[in-house]
C-alpha atoms as one frame of an Amber mdcrd trajectory, in Angstrom:
protein
  12.919 110.956 223.350  10.406 112.749 225.487   7.211 114.185 224.187   5.233
 117.416 224.207   8.196 119.092 225.831   7.134 122.682 226.289   9.483 123.734
 229.043   9.379 127.250 230.396  12.133 129.533 229.050  12.909 130.891 232.491
  13.450 127.883 234.712  12.168 128.268 238.256  13.653 125.878 240.782  10.584
 125.894 243.002   7.055 124.565 243.026   5.392 125.995 239.977   2.493 128.284
 239.272  -1.097 127.081 239.312  -2.657 126.019 236.042  -4.728 129.204 235.852
  -1.596 131.221 235.145  -0.255 129.244 232.211  -2.058 131.251 229.527  -0.244
 134.333 230.702   3.035 132.398 230.777   2.658 131.296 227.160   1.601 134.730
 225.967   4.679 136.401 227.381   7.215 134.194 225.636   9.365 135.890 222.996
  10.223 133.977 219.841  13.619 133.635 218.226  15.741 136.742 218.138  16.842
 135.622 214.704  15.766 133.035 212.208  16.940 132.083 208.778  13.468 131.853
 207.316  10.462 134.077 207.879   7.703 131.523 207.537   8.775 129.248 210.381
   8.348 132.089 212.813   5.996 134.703 211.461   3.331 132.288 210.366   3.015
 131.179 213.973   2.467 134.775 215.124   3.601 133.983 218.658   7.039 133.727
 220.174   9.265 131.322 222.045  12.454 132.128 223.893  15.740 130.769 222.655
  17.540 131.514 225.934  20.299 133.040 223.883  23.130 135.023 225.296  23.783
 136.686 221.969  22.619 136.469 218.383  25.936 134.948 217.356  25.686 131.891
 219.579  21.960 131.477 219.949  21.829 128.184 218.089  24.246 126.662 220.578
  22.239 127.770 223.614  18.696 127.019 222.545  16.331 125.135 224.747  15.648
 122.459 222.157  12.243 121.758 223.682  11.201 125.372 223.235  12.259 125.107
 219.616   9.895 122.175 219.194   7.213 124.229 220.876   7.576 127.196 218.547
   8.059 125.243 215.341   5.457 122.668 216.239   2.458 124.900 216.406   2.012
 124.888 220.170   2.518 128.610 219.873  -1.030 128.463 218.635  -1.925 127.288
 222.119  -1.204 130.581 223.836  -4.934 130.947 224.207  -5.444 127.511 225.714
  -8.756 128.273 227.321 -11.362 125.648 228.057 -13.852 126.878 225.503 -16.415
 124.065 225.189 -16.094 122.181 221.938 -18.990 121.053 219.834 -20.407 117.980
 221.533 -18.040 118.328 224.554 -16.663 114.795 224.359 -13.268 114.495 226.060
 -11.932 110.957 226.244 -12.202 109.658 229.833  -9.505 107.564 231.509 -10.089
 103.824 231.072 -11.607 101.573 233.707  -8.644  99.260 234.256 -10.890  96.629
 235.836 -12.276  96.096 232.332  -8.871  95.835 230.685  -8.884  93.145 228.034
 -12.589  92.360 228.335 -13.468  93.843 224.937 -14.377  90.745 222.860 -12.883
  92.394 219.795  -9.367  92.378 221.253  -6.851  89.630 221.705  -6.294  90.551
 225.358  -7.427  88.549 228.343  -7.459  89.919 231.902  -5.024  88.490 234.424
  -1.497  87.180 233.982   1.138  88.337 231.550   3.404  86.966 228.860   6.936
  87.938 227.826   5.613  88.962 224.419   3.011  91.279 225.889  -0.033  89.216
 224.943  -1.740  90.467 228.097  -0.782  94.000 229.102  -3.394  94.607 231.792
  -2.116  96.247 235.010  -3.013  95.210 238.569  -6.494  96.445 239.432  -7.211
  99.083 242.057 -10.515 100.144 243.545  -9.120 103.537 244.535  -8.333 106.313
 242.077  -6.726 109.583 243.124  -6.896 112.785 241.107  -3.476 114.205 240.349
  -2.182 117.080 242.457   1.066 118.911 241.876   3.517 117.863 244.611   4.378
 120.434 247.259   8.023 121.504 247.549   9.076 119.085 244.837  12.750 118.945
 243.971  13.372 120.435 240.567  15.019 118.079 238.095  16.980 118.629 234.886
  16.852 115.728 232.426  20.357 115.208 231.018  21.379 114.190 227.515  22.151
 110.466 227.620  25.479 110.750 225.792  26.749 113.326 228.311  26.174 111.369
 231.548  28.947 111.095 234.110  30.009 107.631 235.359  28.333 108.453 238.685
  25.029 109.282 236.997  25.193 106.168 234.831  25.663 104.063 237.974  22.678
 105.748 239.617  20.529 105.207 236.513  21.567 101.555 236.343  20.776 101.015
 240.039  17.305 102.530 239.643  16.471 100.238 236.710  17.966  97.250 238.560
  15.687  97.854 241.545  12.677  98.372 239.311  13.305  95.025 237.620  13.671
  93.349 241.030  10.203  94.377 242.211   7.541  91.634 242.421   5.908  90.905
 239.082   2.494  92.066 240.270   3.848  95.380 241.574   2.605  98.137 239.207
   6.040  99.782 239.476   7.797  96.670 238.162   9.768  97.179 234.937   7.583
  94.821 232.900   4.422  96.375 234.325   5.727  99.782 233.239   6.216  98.446
 229.716   2.672  97.057 229.833   1.280 100.553 230.417   2.186 101.529 226.882
   1.139  98.174 225.505  -2.355  98.413 227.024  -2.981 101.958 225.823  -1.810
 101.363 222.269  -2.751  97.755 221.540  -6.475  97.758 222.215  -6.613  96.461
 225.792  -8.729  99.419 226.900 -12.023 100.583 225.468 -13.902 103.856 225.823
 -16.301 102.273 228.312 -15.748 105.120 230.793 -16.963 107.507 228.106 -19.984
 105.373 227.278 -18.563 103.587 224.213 -17.495 100.081 225.273 -17.094  98.853
 221.700 -14.508 101.462 220.689 -10.898 101.015 221.752  -8.641 103.675 223.249
  -5.630 104.415 221.061  -2.973 106.928 222.055  -1.265 107.031 218.660  -2.235
 108.761 215.404  -3.898 111.681 217.181  -3.426 114.686 219.431  -3.075 112.300
 222.407   0.357 111.079 221.298   2.348 113.836 222.996   0.478 114.312 226.299
   0.136 110.583 226.960   3.862 109.982 226.553   4.692 113.019 228.681   2.626
 111.693 231.569   3.980 108.177 231.021   7.590 109.340 231.391   6.693 111.633
 234.279   5.506 108.778 236.505   8.216 106.411 235.276  10.809 108.985 236.329
   9.188 109.503 239.751   9.173 105.753 240.393  12.851 105.407 239.486  13.812
 108.306 241.743  11.882 106.875 244.679  13.521 103.449 244.309  16.961 104.971
 244.876  15.666 107.544 247.360  16.739 110.446 245.140  14.011 113.022 244.432
  16.403 114.879 242.110  16.848 111.907 239.766  15.942 112.888 236.207  15.434
 110.508 233.318  18.127 110.914 230.627  16.930 111.624 227.088  18.496 110.240
 223.940  19.778 113.282 222.056  19.735 111.524 218.682  19.110 114.728 216.737
  22.633 116.014 217.255  25.712 114.281 215.728  27.435 113.603 219.053  24.347
 111.802 220.328  23.400 109.784 217.240  24.669 106.458 218.557  23.227 104.360
 221.358  25.276 105.265 224.479  27.800 102.531 225.264  26.495 101.876 228.762
  23.268 100.481 227.262  25.291  97.776 225.517  26.868  96.124 228.559  25.245
  92.657 229.022  25.991  92.868 232.760  24.084  96.129 233.146  20.400  96.430
 234.078  20.179  98.883 231.173  20.947  96.159 228.634  18.101  94.764 226.518
  18.453  91.750 224.248  15.582  93.004 222.076  17.698  95.819 220.681  19.044
  95.291 217.200  22.547  94.017 217.911  23.782  95.234 214.531  22.937  98.816
 215.491  24.606  99.038 218.888  27.558 101.030 217.546  26.370 102.685 214.352
  24.783 106.084 213.774  20.998 105.984 214.059  19.137 106.154 210.747  16.144
 108.492 211.081  14.995 107.405 207.649  15.242 103.693 208.423  13.172 101.570
 206.045  13.454  98.266 207.868  16.753  97.315 206.262  20.253  98.744 206.401
  21.758 100.754 203.574  25.371 101.227 202.557  25.311 104.880 203.635  28.347
 105.998 205.628  27.983 107.465 209.111  28.752 110.906 207.670  25.966 110.513
 205.115  23.561 109.315 207.805  24.309 112.338 209.978  23.675 114.677 207.059
  20.409 112.936 206.185  19.303 112.806 209.824  19.657 116.544 210.262  17.785
 117.200 207.031  14.961 114.873 208.091  14.693 116.703 211.414  14.481 120.049
 209.609  11.860 118.849 207.165   9.675 117.140 209.770  10.159 119.630 212.601
  10.141 122.882 210.632   8.582 122.596 207.189   5.921 120.144 208.347   5.289
 121.861 211.661   3.502 125.093 210.866   0.080 123.457 211.042  -0.827 122.042
 214.484  -2.691 119.059 213.057   0.228 118.155 210.810   2.573 118.292 213.789
   0.521 116.967 216.703  -2.002 114.739 214.962  -5.724 115.050 214.411  -8.511
 115.347 216.944  -9.686 112.325 218.903 -12.865 112.491 220.931 -14.995 110.060
 222.899 -17.083 107.877 220.611 -14.640 108.381 217.733 -11.530 106.715 216.393
  -8.280 108.615 215.617  -8.504 108.533 211.831  -7.769 112.188 211.120  -4.049
 111.802 210.801  -0.942 111.242 212.886   1.485 114.065 213.501   4.714 114.483
 211.554   6.875 113.858 214.620   5.181 110.565 215.458   5.408 109.284 211.885
   9.037 110.336 211.453  11.565 110.454 213.019   9.898 108.820 216.066   8.795
 105.614 214.345  11.973 104.881 212.303  14.062 105.368 215.474  11.951 102.769
 217.301  12.385 100.363 214.414  16.133 100.969 214.037  16.817 100.269 217.726
  14.655  97.147 217.756  11.119  97.600 218.951   9.996  95.160 221.706   6.371
  95.917 220.853   6.692  94.052 217.677   6.051  90.206 219.150  -7.631 120.083
 214.829  -7.380 122.716 217.160  -5.263 122.025 220.204  -7.006 124.752 222.174
 -10.015 122.449 222.207 -11.476 121.661 225.648 -11.880 118.003 224.682  -8.106
 117.768 224.287  -7.409 119.607 227.536  -9.876 117.502 229.507  -8.842 114.089
 228.171  -7.664 111.908 231.053  -5.449 108.864 231.657  -4.560 106.759 234.705
  -1.071 105.802 235.898   0.380 104.259 239.037   2.715 106.546 240.986   5.779
 105.765 243.119   3.537 104.835 246.076   1.458 102.385 244.023  -1.474 104.788
 243.966  -3.607 104.811 240.818  -3.702 108.439 239.698  -6.038 110.140 237.213
  -4.337 112.872 235.184  -5.529 115.378 232.583  -3.860 116.748 229.467  -4.352
 120.322 230.719  -2.022 119.650 233.662   0.986 118.509 231.632   1.460 121.478
 229.306   4.318 123.075 231.248   7.314 120.976 232.245   8.302 123.655 234.702
   4.999 123.076 236.465   5.692 119.347 236.575   9.045 120.039 238.198  11.570
 119.341 235.471  13.422 120.832 232.550  15.938 119.621 229.972  19.664 120.113
 229.709  20.479 122.812 227.168  21.991 121.239 224.062  22.679 122.122 220.451
  19.886 122.108 217.875  22.007 121.673 214.728  19.145 120.676 212.441  17.855
 124.254 212.482  20.767 124.997 210.152  20.255 121.894 208.004  17.659 123.023
 205.517  17.545 120.630 202.538  18.720 122.052 199.227  17.213 121.426 195.763
  19.016 119.066 193.450  18.052 121.566 190.760  15.416 124.305 190.335  12.123
 122.527 189.673  10.007 125.280 188.185   7.784 123.963 185.427   8.336 120.278
 186.253   4.631 119.530 186.577   3.813 121.434 183.384   6.267 119.318 181.381
   4.623 116.139 182.610   1.038 116.996 181.684  -0.150 114.192 179.441   2.561
 111.874 180.748   1.471 111.691 184.374  -2.180 111.604 185.428  -3.722 114.427
 187.393  -5.196 113.427 190.724  -8.685 114.219 189.396  -8.200 111.561 186.706
  -6.869 108.852 189.017  -9.260 106.124 190.110  -8.877 105.934 193.887  -8.184
 104.045 196.062  -4.705 103.378 194.694  -2.600 100.459 195.881   0.947 101.314
 196.947   2.603  98.124 195.716   4.772 100.285 193.460   5.821 103.914 193.168
   2.884 106.243 192.561   3.229 109.513 190.640   0.414 112.024 190.303  -0.018
 115.684 189.348  -1.935 117.484 192.093  -3.687 120.790 191.238  -3.022 123.726
 193.555  -6.172 125.631 194.555  -4.165 128.850 194.387  -0.717 129.788 193.136
   1.555 132.833 193.510   0.202 133.638 196.959   1.169 136.876 198.656   3.405
 137.055 201.694   0.407 137.732 203.936  -1.541 134.820 202.467   1.366 132.525
 203.260   1.606 133.828 206.791  -2.119 133.352 207.310  -2.406 129.863 205.836
   0.048 127.038 205.256  -0.153 125.111 201.993  -0.447 121.431 202.875  -0.135
 118.235 200.899  -2.676 115.696 202.159  -2.501 111.968 201.452  -5.907 110.913
 202.654  -7.368 107.589 203.746  -4.155 105.586 204.118  -5.300 102.039 204.885
  -2.516  99.754 206.089  -1.798  96.537 207.970  -1.408  97.676 211.575   0.502
  94.539 212.543   3.348  95.399 210.162   6.019  98.048 210.170   4.991 100.238
 207.251   6.770 103.194 205.698   6.686 105.240 202.531   8.455 108.437 201.466
   6.894 111.408 199.715   8.643 113.660 197.176   7.553 116.830 195.430   8.577
 117.791 191.874  11.142 115.010 191.729  11.189 113.758 188.146  14.437 111.783
 188.319  13.520 108.101 188.529  17.056 106.919 187.855  18.640 108.472 190.928
  17.669 108.002 194.564  16.668 111.294 196.161  18.170 111.642 199.630  16.374
 113.325 202.547  18.826 116.223 202.375  17.253 117.252 199.056  14.427 119.778
 199.045  12.313 117.441 196.927  11.920 115.177 199.978   8.618 116.195 201.607
   8.529 113.683 204.458   7.813 110.100 205.473   4.828 108.148 206.673   5.754
 105.383 209.122   3.840 103.236 211.599   4.999 100.654 214.130   3.132  97.358
 214.524   0.140  97.573 216.896  -2.925  95.515 217.650  -6.260  97.202 217.056
  -9.389  95.485 218.358  -8.389  92.195 216.801  -8.315  93.850 213.376  -5.259
  94.152 211.187  -6.414  97.173 209.207  -6.014 100.798 210.288  -6.690 104.082
 208.548  -5.082 107.514 208.864  -3.764 110.494 206.868  -0.416 112.069 206.028
   0.260 115.818 205.938   3.306 117.725 204.712   3.975 121.457 204.531   4.510
 122.866 201.036   4.865 126.626 201.480   8.616 126.789 202.054   9.345 123.714
 199.963   7.763 125.174 196.807   9.566 128.470 197.319  12.897 126.646 197.461
  12.044 124.682 194.319  11.086 127.919 192.537   7.698 126.344 191.861   5.471
 128.782 193.709   3.891 129.960 190.451   3.119 126.483 189.124  -0.463 125.301
 188.636   0.261 121.707 189.682   2.661 119.799 191.882   4.212 116.465 190.966
   3.812 114.148 193.967   5.771 110.897 194.100   4.979 108.287 196.752   7.696
 105.652 197.149   6.928 102.458 199.126   9.718 101.473 201.504   8.511  98.797
 203.933   5.332  96.771 204.342   3.594  98.886 201.709   2.369  96.182 199.361
  -1.096  96.198 200.959  -1.387  99.947 201.554  -4.139 101.802 199.724  -4.640
 105.567 199.406  -8.038 107.239 199.021  -6.944 110.666 197.766  -4.016 113.046
 197.259  -4.790 116.743 197.386  -3.607 120.185 198.467  -5.382 122.345 201.027
  -4.689 125.566 202.958  -4.835 125.524 206.760
């Protein structure tokens, strides 16, 4: 799955506009011609095209990446101007010559191991600043389950040639995997920004999307160059539509360069489980599809009206990303990684610090290139778009098991209020707490102006484990498992194993949107909300500092 995909609604097949014009481009985008729920659109106040031919078939013709843009809060980026932030501290690209030299990490420069113990790339004394290619061929990334035999063969040949490159070639397949490893496992520090004792971490913050966009951009360019095809576009796994919810068969051929023994062999044919807890359930494929679509709706719509909740918290030079990962990264992104078999196992996005954060990648000519977040905001400008596919989860809003009005009131005296709980609380068992709402019965305008958010604050967890817990609202039924297709399901917190400066402890937050959810539960007039946190995997050592409700 690609990231931060904000493709232009009108696809130009030529070299794109300069960066200075993108504010105008964003501002001119219309939003959905129709929507089933006012809040998902009106609260954003800006619009995204659905590329619809008519209102009757618009859901079948949506640019799914534009949907993510509009629902994800990037509509709040229509005024992406480089207004200096307080302190002006964008994170600078790492000095790769110092990769692994931080004494707090487990990395050592030079060499590599199959398990990724050393992820440092070949060094280069020359760094080029990124420039948009002239007369670049425009590419359309296809859905992986819809590839033709000819395209599959081309994809396989590109990967085969990448794997055949010398081990010390930065374009080599293993070296490409090491790029992610180095950026997320503590091999780089913020030495270029003047903070050599603080690691660079591209997860759990607003860097998650732009880093992965640039990562795939150069990976795709390298593959195309290896088969001498500038039109080659990297397929994307369309796992959020029923037809694409299985791993494509051509990835499962042991004779193919696309095959990987690290994938979970038990999952090569089944429907992906977006709520995967680290162990399989007895759910049927039909039930998994239903749950998957509901999870996508909850995480991509309900939990997407606040930019921080969707994209992750701010992350500046001299700081660590402790302000909270985005809903997309936590779920479904992380459970999908875990379900497949993850080889890594062995506030304001208009902020100039975000726009001016930089990374370095090797390109198809083995040049080390410095890139900036501000240059990856438009896929059209980068020379690619995505195949138009269905977005069925837009019509998969979870439904209440029963109206939940007054649930919290009935439990006063039986369940502690958050103000009476002694934090931190250990999540070695299910935690239930009544959380006071600062304001109830808000007007329509108040809801459009500010989203009601549930915050689980100060989540401390073992970063070398796969950890996951689910969060429910006004769910008083302990005897029956509440499925993700129920309104009471507010979302999931999930993290893949990573190394962090030789430490095993990491800290972050969880956010979930409540505005629509409480309306559906007929609980908008309630004074308190019953919050249930259910540990699923690796949660026995998790602690939580606070559970509260805010308006953003």
